[in-house]
C-alpha positions as CSV (number, residue, x, y, z in Angstrom):
1,M,266.9,130.7,250.7
2,G,269.7,129.2,249.8
3,G,271.5,128.5,247.1
4,E,274.8,127.0,246.0
5,G,277.8,126.6,248.6
6,S,275.1,127.0,251.6
7,N,275.6,126.3,254.9
8,S,271.6,125.5,255.9
9,I,271.8,122.4,257.8
10,P,269.7,119.6,255.2
11,N,266.7,117.9,256.5
12,V,267.4,114.4,257.1
13,D,267.7,112.8,260.7
14,P,271.5,113.0,261.9
15,D,271.4,110.5,264.1
16,Y,270.1,108.1,261.2
17,Q,273.3,109.0,259.0
18,R,275.2,108.1,262.4
19,L,274.6,104.7,263.1
20,P,277.1,101.8,261.1
21,S,275.8,101.0,258.0
22,F,278.4,99.4,255.0
23,I,277.8,98.2,250.9
24,K,277.9,95.3,249.1
25,V,277.8,94.6,245.8
26,F,275.7,91.8,245.3
27,H,277.8,89.2,242.7
28,Q,275.2,86.6,241.4
29,E,277.9,83.4,242.0
30,R,280.1,84.3,245.1
31,C,276.6,86.1,247.3
32,K,273.3,83.3,246.3
33,D,273.8,81.1,249.5
34,D,275.8,83.6,251.7
35,M,277.6,87.1,251.9
36,R,280.4,87.7,253.6
37,L,280.2,91.7,256.4
38,P,283.0,93.5,255.3
39,P,286.1,92.7,257.7
40,E,286.4,96.5,258.9
41,F,283.0,96.8,259.8
42,V,283.2,93.2,261.8
43,A,286.2,95.0,263.7
44,I,283.3,97.2,265.0
45,H,281.2,95.7,265.8
46,G,280.6,92.7,264.8
47,Y,280.9,90.6,267.8
48,D,278.0,92.4,269.5
49,L,276.1,91.4,266.6
50,P,274.1,88.1,267.7
51,F,273.8,84.8,265.5
52,D,270.4,85.6,264.1
53,C,269.8,88.7,262.2
54,R,266.7,90.7,260.8
55,L,267.5,92.6,257.7
56,V,264.2,94.6,256.9
57,W,263.7,95.6,253.5
58,P,262.3,99.0,252.0
59,N,258.5,97.9,252.6
60,G,258.9,97.0,256.0
61,V,259.5,92.7,255.0
62,R,261.5,91.7,258.2
63,Y,263.7,88.2,256.4
64,T,265.8,86.4,259.4
65,V,269.3,85.5,258.7
66,R,271.6,84.2,260.8
67,I,275.2,84.8,261.1
68,L,278.6,82.1,260.4
69,K,281.5,83.3,263.1
70,L,284.4,82.4,261.4
71,S,288.0,82.4,261.7
72,N,288.3,84.3,257.9
73,G,285.4,86.3,258.7
74,F,282.0,86.9,259.5
75,F,278.5,86.1,257.1
76,F,274.8,86.1,256.3
77,S,274.4,82.6,255.7
78,S,271.0,80.3,257.1
79,G,268.1,82.5,256.3
80,W,270.9,84.2,253.0
81,R,269.3,82.6,250.4
82,E,265.8,82.9,251.5
83,F,266.0,87.0,251.7
84,V,267.2,87.6,248.1
85,R,264.5,85.0,246.4
86,A,262.7,87.4,248.0
87,T,263.7,90.5,246.9
88,N,265.0,89.6,244.0
89,V,268.4,91.0,244.1
90,I,270.0,90.2,240.7
91,H,273.6,90.0,239.8
92,G,275.6,93.7,240.1
93,D,272.9,95.0,243.1
94,H,274.4,97.7,245.1
95,L,273.1,97.0,249.0
96,T,273.1,99.4,250.9
97,F,273.6,97.8,254.8
98,T,272.2,100.2,258.7
99,L,272.8,98.8,261.8
100,V,269.6,100.4,263.4
101,D,269.5,98.6,266.4
102,V,271.1,95.5,268.1
103,G,270.5,92.8,265.1
104,V,268.8,94.3,263.1
105,F,270.1,96.2,259.6
106,N,268.4,98.4,257.6
107,V,268.8,97.0,253.1
108,K,267.9,99.4,250.2
109,R,269.1,98.1,246.9
110,F,270.6,100.4,244.3
111,D,269.5,99.3,240.5
112,S,273.0,98.6,238.7
113,A,271.8,100.2,235.4
114,T,270.1,103.3,237.2
115,H,272.1,103.8,241.5
116,C,268.6,104.8,241.9
117,P,266.3,102.7,244.6
118,P,264.0,100.3,242.6
119,Q,260.3,101.9,243.0
120,G,258.8,98.3,244.0
121,D,261.2,97.8,246.6
122,V,258.6,99.9,249.1
123,D,255.4,98.9,247.5
124,V,253.2,96.4,250.0
125,V,250.8,93.4,248.5
126,V,248.1,93.7,250.5
127,D,245.6,91.1,249.8
128,D,242.2,92.0,249.3
129,D,240.7,89.0,248.8
130,E,238.5,88.9,251.0
131,A,237.8,85.7,251.2
132,D,240.6,84.1,251.1
133,C,241.6,85.9,254.0
134,Y,238.6,85.4,256.6
135,S,237.9,81.4,255.6
136,P,239.1,79.3,258.1
137,D,242.3,77.6,259.1
138,I,240.7,74.3,260.4
139,D,244.2,73.1,261.6
140,M,244.4,75.7,264.4
141,S,242.3,76.0,267.7
142,D,242.4,79.5,267.7
143,D,241.2,81.3,264.1
144,Y,238.9,85.0,263.4
145,V,237.6,85.4,260.5
146,P,236.9,88.2,261.7
147,S,232.7,90.8,261.1
148,D,231.9,94.0,259.6
149,I,231.3,94.9,263.0
150,E,232.8,98.0,265.4
151,S,234.9,96.7,268.3
152,D,235.2,97.8,271.6
153,T,238.9,99.0,270.6
154,T,239.9,102.7,271.8
155,V,243.0,104.9,271.5
156,D,244.0,107.5,273.7
157,E,243.6,111.2,273.6
158,D,246.9,111.7,272.2
159,Y,246.8,109.1,269.4
160,A,243.7,111.8,267.3
161,D,247.2,114.1,266.2
162,D,250.3,112.1,267.8
163,S,252.6,112.9,264.8
164,G,254.6,113.5,267.7
165,A,253.8,111.7,270.2
166,L,256.9,109.1,269.9
167,S,259.7,111.8,270.9
168,I,257.3,113.9,272.9
169,D,254.4,112.8,274.6
170,G,255.8,109.2,274.9
171,N,254.8,106.0,273.4
172,P,251.6,105.4,271.3
173,T,248.4,103.1,272.6
174,F,244.8,101.3,272.1
175,V,242.4,99.8,274.1
176,I,241.2,96.7,273.4
177,E,238.0,96.3,276.4
178,L,237.4,92.0,275.7
179,T,233.9,91.8,274.6
180,Q,232.6,87.9,274.7
181,T,234.3,87.8,270.6
182,N,237.0,88.1,272.2
183,I,237.4,85.9,274.8
184,D,236.4,83.1,272.7
185,R,238.0,84.2,269.1
186,S,240.6,86.4,269.0
187,I,241.1,90.4,268.7
188,E,241.7,93.0,265.8
189,I,244.8,95.5,265.7
190,P,243.3,99.1,264.6
191,L,244.0,99.8,260.7
192,C,244.7,103.4,261.5
193,F,247.0,103.1,264.5
194,W,249.2,100.6,262.7
195,N,249.5,102.5,259.3
196,R,250.5,105.3,261.3
197,H,253.1,103.3,263.7
198,I,254.0,100.6,261.3
199,P,254.9,98.9,258.2
200,M,252.8,97.5,256.8
201,G,255.1,94.6,255.4
202,A,256.3,94.0,258.9
203,I,252.2,92.1,258.8
204,K,254.3,89.3,258.1
205,A,256.2,89.0,260.9
206,G,254.0,88.7,263.8
207,V,254.2,91.4,267.4
208,C,255.2,90.1,270.5
209,L,253.1,90.9,273.4
210,V,255.1,91.6,276.1
211,T,253.6,91.9,280.1
212,E,255.4,91.3,283.7
213,G,254.8,88.0,283.2
214,G,256.6,87.6,280.0
215,M,256.7,87.5,276.1
216,W,254.7,85.9,273.8
217,R,254.6,85.5,269.0
218,C,251.6,86.0,267.5
219,T,251.0,85.7,264.6
220,L,248.6,88.3,261.9
221,K,246.3,87.8,258.9
222,H,244.8,90.9,257.3
223,S,242.6,92.2,254.8
224,S,242.5,95.7,252.7
225,R,240.3,96.9,256.2
226,K,241.4,94.5,258.8
227,I,244.5,93.2,260.8
228,W,243.8,90.5,263.3
229,V,245.4,87.8,265.9
230,K,245.9,84.7,263.9
231,H,247.2,82.6,265.9
232,G,249.0,83.2,269.6
233,W,245.8,85.1,271.2
234,A,244.8,82.0,272.9
235,Q,247.4,80.9,275.1
236,F,248.0,85.0,276.0
237,K,244.8,85.5,277.2
238,H,244.7,82.0,278.8
239,E,248.1,83.0,281.1
240,H,246.6,85.9,281.8
241,N,242.7,85.1,282.8
242,L,241.6,87.5,280.6
243,V,237.7,87.9,281.2
244,E,235.3,90.1,279.5
245,G,235.5,93.7,280.2
246,V,239.1,93.7,280.6
247,R,240.5,96.8,279.5
248,C,243.4,96.1,277.6
249,H,246.2,98.8,276.8
250,F,248.6,97.5,274.3
251,E,251.7,100.4,273.9
252,L,253.9,100.3,271.2
253,V,257.7,100.3,272.3
254,D,259.4,99.1,269.8
255,A,257.3,100.1,265.7
256,L,260.2,98.3,264.4
257,L,260.1,94.1,266.1
258,V,256.5,95.7,267.0
259,Q,256.1,94.8,270.5
260,F,253.6,96.0,272.1
261,Y,253.9,96.5,275.8
262,V,250.3,96.0,277.0
263,W,248.8,95.6,280.6
264,F,245.3,95.3,282.2
265,D,241.7,97.5,284.2
266,H,239.8,94.2,285.2
267,P,236.6,95.4,286.1
């Protein structure tokens, strides 16, 4: 065991340490409506940023903010006020922003009094009210009320012990053999798959289903035991002519943006 002054390498991801980042102290007057990005950061990385960026909170919840690119600086503008309100950022909080992908920042808060991240920032509130979760939305045509009957969902053989799947065996994948219920209503995403590979807070942002024909955005609903597609499945199945018996492979190609590449085995 290395003592003081040891040259042992800490157990951290060296690639993450090299990612572009900056820190800002939140000021309740100057930063309540927008926030200026540091000029030094903008000079190196700013012009590669898209207008619409995502801020990812420690619990996985993502917030969309628009960058206003002006001659006197770049600002998080539209969506910033909603981000501040939703995360309860207060005067004096220190916020770190790490650019982990194109237009995607991991954000972490340090309390000005304790100098530590508040424990509540990593907590995810899961709706345990089954009745409310399953109640249909009469204004939408593709709502789904899942039952307690097991669906015909499997995972690839390497899923049983895939702690290193992302870096060794490829991207984690689950498979659904469509039933008539899936055709008439919707599909469920295996909760164990989501818990292992995707932050629970990302449920609120939905998923992207990508095929050779394009990309479809789907919104999700969840309870303490299930995750299912609430809106978007009807259009997806119609445009791909999906019928009972088709095996749909869902390959998680981006856990941060929650994108699945989907391909089909027809009977």
